[in-house]
C-alpha positions as CSV (number, residue, x, y, z in Angstrom):
1,M,12.7,-92.9,-18.8
2,H,11.1,-89.6,-17.7
3,E,8.6,-89.4,-14.8
4,P,5.0,-89.4,-16.1
5,R,3.3,-86.0,-16.0
6,V,-0.2,-87.2,-15.1
7,K,-1.0,-88.7,-11.7
8,P,-4.2,-90.5,-10.6
9,K,-6.6,-88.1,-8.9
10,N,-7.3,-90.8,-6.4
11,P,-4.2,-93.0,-5.5
12,C,-6.2,-95.5,-3.4
13,F,-5.7,-98.8,-5.3
14,G,-5.5,-101.0,-2.2
15,S,-7.7,-104.1,-1.9
16,G,-9.4,-103.4,1.4
17,P,-10.6,-101.0,2.6
18,T,-11.0,-99.9,-1.0
19,A,-11.5,-96.5,-2.7
20,K,-14.5,-94.5,-1.7
21,R,-17.1,-94.0,-4.5
22,P,-16.4,-91.1,-6.9
23,G,-17.2,-87.7,-5.3
24,W,-17.4,-89.1,-1.8
25,S,-16.9,-86.6,1.1
26,L,-17.6,-86.6,4.8
27,S,-20.9,-84.7,4.0
28,A,-22.3,-88.1,2.9
29,L,-22.4,-89.0,6.6
30,E,-24.3,-85.9,7.8
31,G,-27.6,-87.8,8.2
32,A,-26.0,-90.6,10.3
33,L,-28.0,-91.5,13.4
34,V,-25.0,-91.0,15.8
35,G,-25.9,-91.1,19.5
36,R,-29.1,-93.1,18.8
37,S,-29.7,-96.6,19.9
38,H,-29.3,-99.1,17.1
39,R,-32.6,-100.7,18.5
40,S,-34.6,-97.5,17.9
41,A,-37.2,-97.6,15.1
42,A,-35.2,-95.1,13.1
43,A,-31.9,-97.0,13.3
44,K,-33.5,-100.4,12.6
45,A,-35.1,-98.8,9.5
46,R,-31.6,-97.8,8.3
47,L,-30.2,-101.3,8.9
48,L,-33.1,-102.8,7.1
49,E,-32.6,-100.4,4.2
50,V,-29.0,-101.7,3.8
51,C,-30.4,-105.2,3.4
52,D,-33.3,-104.2,1.2
53,R,-31.1,-102.1,-1.2
54,S,-28.5,-104.9,-1.3
55,R,-31.3,-107.4,-2.2
56,R,-32.6,-105.1,-4.9
57,I,-29.3,-104.3,-6.5
58,L,-28.0,-107.9,-6.4
59,G,-31.2,-109.6,-7.3
60,I,-31.2,-111.7,-4.2
61,P,-34.4,-113.9,-4.1
62,E,-37.2,-112.8,-1.8
63,D,-37.1,-116.2,0.1
64,Y,-33.4,-115.7,1.0
65,E,-32.7,-114.0,4.4
66,I,-30.1,-111.2,4.8
67,A,-28.4,-110.2,8.0
68,I,-25.8,-107.6,9.0
69,M,-23.0,-109.4,11.0
70,P,-20.1,-108.2,13.2
71,G,-16.5,-108.8,12.2
72,S,-16.7,-108.0,8.5
73,D,-16.8,-110.8,5.9
74,T,-14.7,-112.9,8.3
75,G,-17.3,-112.7,11.0
76,A,-20.2,-113.4,8.6
77,F,-18.5,-116.4,7.0
78,E,-17.3,-117.9,10.3
79,A,-20.9,-117.6,11.6
80,A,-22.1,-119.6,8.6
81,M,-19.5,-122.3,9.1
82,W,-19.9,-122.6,12.8
83,N,-23.7,-122.9,12.5
84,L,-24.1,-125.0,9.4
85,L,-21.1,-127.4,8.9
86,G,-20.9,-130.8,10.4
87,P,-23.7,-133.2,9.3
88,R,-22.0,-133.9,5.9
89,G,-18.5,-134.2,4.6
90,V,-17.0,-130.9,3.4
91,D,-15.1,-130.0,0.2
92,C,-12.9,-126.9,0.5
93,L,-11.6,-125.1,-2.6
94,V,-8.1,-123.7,-1.8
95,F,-6.4,-121.5,-4.4
96,E,-5.3,-118.5,-2.2
97,S,-4.8,-117.5,1.4
98,F,-8.4,-117.0,2.5
99,G,-9.5,-120.3,1.2
100,E,-6.6,-121.8,3.0
101,G,-7.8,-120.1,6.2
102,W,-11.3,-121.5,5.8
103,L,-9.9,-125.0,5.4
104,R,-7.8,-124.6,8.5
105,D,-10.8,-123.5,10.5
106,V,-13.0,-126.4,9.2
107,E,-10.3,-128.9,10.1
108,R,-8.9,-127.5,13.3
109,E,-11.5,-125.3,14.9
110,L,-14.7,-127.2,13.9
111,A,-12.8,-130.5,14.0
112,I,-14.8,-132.0,11.1
113,A,-13.2,-135.3,10.2
114,D,-14.4,-135.8,6.7
115,V,-12.8,-132.9,4.8
116,R,-11.4,-132.8,1.3
117,A,-9.0,-130.0,0.3
118,L,-9.2,-129.4,-3.5
119,R,-6.1,-127.3,-4.1
120,A,-4.5,-125.3,-6.9
121,P,-1.4,-123.1,-6.8
122,Y,-1.6,-119.3,-6.9
123,G,-2.8,-118.2,-10.3
124,E,-4.9,-121.3,-11.0
125,L,-8.2,-123.0,-10.0
126,P,-8.7,-126.5,-8.6
127,D,-10.4,-129.1,-10.8
128,L,-14.0,-128.0,-10.2
129,S,-15.4,-131.2,-11.6
130,R,-14.2,-133.0,-8.5
131,V,-16.7,-131.1,-6.3
132,D,-19.2,-133.6,-4.9
133,P,-22.8,-132.3,-4.7
134,D,-23.5,-134.7,-1.8
135,R,-21.0,-132.8,0.3
136,D,-21.0,-129.3,1.7
137,L,-18.8,-126.9,-0.2
138,V,-16.7,-124.0,1.1
139,F,-15.1,-121.7,-1.4
140,C,-14.2,-118.1,-2.3
141,W,-15.8,-116.9,-5.5
142,N,-12.9,-114.5,-6.0
143,G,-9.4,-115.1,-4.6
144,T,-8.6,-111.7,-3.4
145,T,-4.9,-112.6,-2.8
146,S,-4.4,-114.5,-6.1
147,G,-6.4,-112.5,-8.6
148,V,-8.3,-115.7,-9.6
149,C,-12.0,-116.1,-9.6
150,V,-14.3,-118.9,-10.6
151,P,-15.7,-118.3,-14.2
152,D,-19.4,-118.9,-13.4
153,G,-21.6,-121.2,-11.3
154,D,-22.2,-123.8,-14.0
155,W,-20.0,-126.3,-12.2
156,I,-22.2,-126.2,-9.1
157,A,-25.0,-128.9,-9.2
158,A,-28.5,-127.6,-9.3
159,E,-29.7,-130.8,-7.6
160,R,-27.5,-131.2,-4.6
161,A,-27.7,-132.6,-1.1
162,G,-24.9,-130.4,0.4
163,L,-24.9,-126.7,1.1
164,V,-22.8,-124.3,-0.9
165,L,-21.0,-121.7,1.3
166,C,-19.5,-118.9,-0.8
167,D,-17.2,-116.2,0.5
168,A,-18.1,-113.5,-2.1
169,T,-16.5,-110.5,-0.6
170,S,-14.4,-109.4,-3.6
171,A,-17.0,-110.6,-6.2
172,V,-20.3,-109.2,-5.0
173,F,-21.3,-106.0,-6.8
174,A,-18.7,-106.9,-9.5
175,V,-20.0,-110.1,-11.1
176,E,-23.4,-111.7,-11.6
177,L,-23.8,-114.3,-8.9
178,P,-26.1,-117.3,-9.5
179,W,-28.1,-117.1,-6.4
180,D,-29.9,-120.4,-7.1
181,K,-26.4,-122.1,-6.8
182,L,-25.5,-120.5,-3.5
183,D,-26.9,-121.4,-0.1
184,V,-24.7,-119.0,1.8
185,A,-23.0,-115.8,0.6
186,T,-21.0,-113.3,2.6
187,W,-19.2,-110.0,1.9
188,S,-18.0,-106.9,3.7
189,W,-18.8,-103.3,3.3
190,Q,-15.2,-102.3,2.7
191,K,-14.8,-104.0,-0.6
192,V,-16.5,-103.3,-4.0
193,L,-18.6,-100.4,-2.8
194,G,-15.8,-98.8,-0.7
195,G,-17.7,-98.7,2.6
196,E,-16.2,-98.5,6.1
197,A,-14.9,-101.7,7.7
198,Q,-16.0,-104.0,10.5
199,H,-19.5,-105.0,9.2
200,G,-20.3,-108.0,7.1
201,M,-23.3,-109.3,5.2
202,L,-24.8,-112.8,5.4
203,V,-27.3,-114.2,2.9
204,L,-28.9,-117.6,3.6
205,S,-31.0,-119.6,1.2
206,P,-34.1,-121.6,2.2
207,R,-32.0,-124.7,2.2
208,A,-29.5,-123.2,4.7
209,L,-32.4,-122.0,6.8
210,A,-33.8,-125.5,6.8
211,R,-30.5,-126.8,8.2
212,L,-30.5,-124.2,10.9
213,R,-33.9,-125.4,12.0
214,S,-33.2,-129.1,11.7
215,W,-29.6,-129.5,13.0
216,S,-27.8,-128.2,16.0
217,P,-24.0,-128.0,15.9
218,P,-22.2,-130.2,18.5
219,R,-20.0,-127.3,19.6
220,P,-20.4,-124.2,21.8
221,L,-21.2,-121.2,19.7
222,P,-19.8,-117.7,20.6
223,K,-22.7,-115.2,21.1
224,L,-21.5,-113.3,18.0
225,F,-22.2,-116.3,15.8
226,R,-25.5,-117.5,17.1
227,L,-28.1,-117.7,14.3
228,A,-30.5,-120.2,15.9
229,S,-31.4,-121.7,19.3
230,G,-33.4,-124.9,20.0
231,G,-34.3,-125.4,16.4
232,R,-35.6,-121.8,16.0
233,V,-33.9,-119.4,13.7
234,S,-33.2,-116.0,15.4
235,E,-35.6,-114.1,13.2
236,G,-34.6,-110.8,14.6
237,V,-31.1,-111.1,13.2
238,F,-32.7,-111.0,9.8
239,A,-34.9,-108.1,10.6
240,G,-32.4,-105.4,11.5
241,E,-31.7,-106.6,15.0
242,T,-28.0,-107.0,14.8
243,I,-26.2,-109.4,17.3
244,N,-24.0,-106.6,18.5
245,T,-24.0,-102.8,18.3
246,P,-23.2,-101.6,14.7
247,S,-21.7,-98.2,13.9
248,M,-24.4,-96.0,12.6
249,L,-21.7,-93.9,10.8
250,A,-20.7,-97.0,9.0
251,V,-24.3,-97.8,8.2
252,E,-24.8,-94.4,6.7
253,D,-21.7,-94.9,4.6
254,A,-22.9,-98.2,3.4
255,L,-26.2,-96.7,2.4
256,D,-24.3,-93.9,0.5
257,G,-22.5,-96.5,-1.5
258,L,-25.7,-98.5,-2.3
259,R,-27.5,-95.3,-3.3
260,W,-24.6,-94.4,-5.6
261,A,-24.7,-97.9,-7.1
262,E,-28.4,-97.5,-7.9
263,A,-28.0,-94.0,-9.3
264,I,-25.4,-95.1,-11.9
265,G,-27.5,-98.1,-13.1
266,G,-27.2,-100.9,-10.5
267,L,-25.3,-104.1,-10.9
268,P,-24.9,-104.0,-14.7
269,A,-23.2,-100.6,-14.4
270,L,-21.0,-101.8,-11.6
271,V,-19.9,-104.9,-13.6
272,R,-19.1,-102.7,-16.6
273,R,-17.0,-100.4,-14.5
274,C,-15.0,-103.3,-13.1
275,R,-14.5,-104.8,-16.6
276,A,-13.3,-101.4,-18.0
277,N,-10.8,-101.1,-15.2
278,L,-9.5,-104.6,-15.7
279,A,-9.1,-103.8,-19.4
280,V,-6.7,-101.0,-18.6
281,L,-4.3,-103.4,-16.9
282,E,-4.8,-106.0,-19.7
283,R,-3.6,-103.4,-22.2
284,L,-0.6,-102.6,-19.9
285,V,0.4,-106.3,-19.9
286,A,-0.2,-106.7,-23.6
287,E,2.0,-103.7,-24.4
288,N,4.8,-104.3,-21.9
289,E,6.6,-107.7,-21.5
290,S,7.9,-106.7,-18.1
291,F,4.5,-107.4,-16.5
292,G,2.2,-110.4,-16.5
293,F,-0.9,-111.7,-14.7
294,L,-0.7,-114.2,-11.8
295,A,-3.9,-115.5,-13.3
296,A,-2.6,-116.3,-16.8
297,R,-5.9,-117.6,-18.1
298,P,-8.3,-114.7,-18.9
299,E,-11.5,-116.7,-18.1
300,I,-10.4,-117.1,-14.4
301,R,-8.9,-113.6,-14.0
302,S,-10.5,-111.5,-11.3
303,P,-12.0,-108.2,-12.4
304,T,-11.4,-106.6,-9.0
305,S,-8.3,-107.8,-7.2
306,V,-5.9,-107.9,-10.1
307,C,-2.5,-109.5,-9.3
308,L,0.4,-108.6,-11.5
309,T,3.8,-110.4,-11.7
310,I,7.1,-108.8,-12.6
311,R,8.4,-110.8,-15.6
312,D,11.4,-108.6,-16.5
313,P,14.5,-110.9,-16.8
314,A,16.5,-108.7,-14.4
315,V,13.9,-109.3,-11.7
316,A,13.0,-112.8,-12.6
317,R,16.5,-114.1,-11.8
318,L,16.4,-112.7,-8.2
319,D,15.6,-115.0,-5.3
320,E,12.3,-114.6,-3.4
321,A,13.8,-112.2,-0.9
322,G,15.2,-110.1,-3.8
323,K,11.9,-110.0,-5.6
324,Q,10.2,-108.9,-2.4
325,S,12.7,-106.1,-2.0
326,F,12.2,-105.1,-5.6
327,V,8.5,-104.9,-5.2
328,K,8.8,-103.0,-1.9
329,A,11.1,-100.4,-3.6
330,M,8.6,-100.0,-6.5
331,T,5.6,-99.5,-4.1
332,R,7.6,-97.1,-1.9
333,L,8.4,-95.0,-5.0
334,L,4.8,-94.9,-6.0
335,E,3.6,-94.1,-2.5
336,E,6.1,-91.3,-2.0
337,A,5.0,-89.8,-5.3
338,K,1.3,-90.1,-4.1
339,V,0.5,-92.2,-7.2
340,A,-0.6,-95.5,-5.6
341,F,-1.1,-96.7,-2.1
342,D,-1.1,-100.2,-0.7
343,I,-0.6,-102.2,-4.0
344,A,2.1,-104.7,-3.0
345,S,1.0,-108.4,-3.3
346,Y,-0.5,-110.1,-0.2
347,R,2.2,-111.2,2.2
348,E,1.5,-114.9,1.5
349,A,1.2,-114.6,-2.3
350,P,4.1,-114.6,-4.8
351,P,5.9,-111.3,-5.0
352,G,4.2,-108.8,-7.3
353,L,1.5,-106.1,-7.4
354,R,-2.1,-106.3,-6.4
355,I,-4.2,-103.5,-7.8
356,W,-7.9,-103.0,-6.9
357,C,-10.1,-102.5,-10.0
358,G,-13.5,-102.5,-8.3
359,A,-16.4,-100.2,-9.3
360,T,-15.4,-97.3,-7.1
361,V,-12.1,-96.9,-8.9
362,E,-12.2,-94.5,-11.9
363,T,-10.9,-95.9,-15.2
364,E,-9.0,-92.7,-15.9
365,D,-7.1,-93.1,-12.6
366,L,-5.9,-96.6,-13.7
367,E,-5.0,-95.1,-17.1
368,A,-2.8,-92.6,-15.3
369,L,-1.3,-95.3,-13.1
370,A,-0.2,-97.6,-15.9
371,P,2.8,-95.5,-17.1
372,W,3.8,-94.9,-13.5
373,L,4.1,-98.7,-13.0
374,V,6.5,-98.9,-16.0
375,F,8.4,-95.9,-14.7
376,A,8.7,-97.4,-11.2
377,L,9.9,-100.7,-12.5
378,E,12.5,-99.2,-14.8
379,T,13.7,-96.8,-12.0
380,V,14.2,-99.6,-9.5
381,K,15.7,-101.9,-12.0
382,R,18.5,-99.3,-12.6
383,Q,19.4,-99.7,-9.0
384,L,20.0,-103.4,-9.2
385,P,23.6,-104.6,-9.1
386,S,25.0,-105.1,-12.6
387,G,25.3,-108.7,-13.7
């Protein structure tokens, strides 16, 4: 098989940080308020603009509060768990590594006794009908390391006593989120809009805010997580007064991504771009039996973090170490050719490829990548021992 002639213009297909928006350059940061206090009026206005534009694009209700948090999505979600979990039993959906991590923190760090782990293997979802609306719920909308996402929010009870905490970092700006079903949602800037890392977003519903006011967690809270004190919500956190010092360069970059999203048509346009990108890999799998999806069922397949398996018989008969070595050789070939960077499956996931298809990725770049995936597989396969 001959080496394909066309290469992607942007070979950044990694799942975080993800590709910058089309046409991005350092000139997008020229207006950044570097050297200014983040507590100055001008800087606070920029921070609030991030929240306001996010609310407008995503359709977040006006009575939900939005904050910028330290520590990316991890910091935002940990803050929510440490502040809110404890007065009720907790259900945790576990179908990939990040959900497993949240479960571990709920059990070991927060030491909550009444915890149910609703599990499914990589490539599948747990039985969503088992979720109890009287209990708090912790889950990832999109399993970044498994390529699996929940199909909708219909399975979440509208009338519920528990709070719903959703790690939405690989789903927000890529799917329509049902805000009336979510009491907490978090994400990071370095995912679907390709912003710089280290900053997270936290959205709280009126129900979550009510718990902040009425219940105090029986544990010391690190300063970076404190959202309330003595039954009073820290209102400044939701008014641009970040808990720690943010990077104003990163803030400017986040605003650039949000402005781009608005300019191309907002959330509907972002969703269409993700779906068009996923469709390229669906065609690849349909036309080439050597590849498959880790998420075999289309209705639960992520439109952003798309996980492919290698189904070629010569690879399928290898042991796990052999499969890992095969994938490593494929990704090394693609990286050396400057065709695709950082697309090996997550270290805890089954061996395969993980290709980011979020809105900042151009569909034509994925179309150029597809024949290179076939070429890399066939090239590495020829290097396998015969028999």
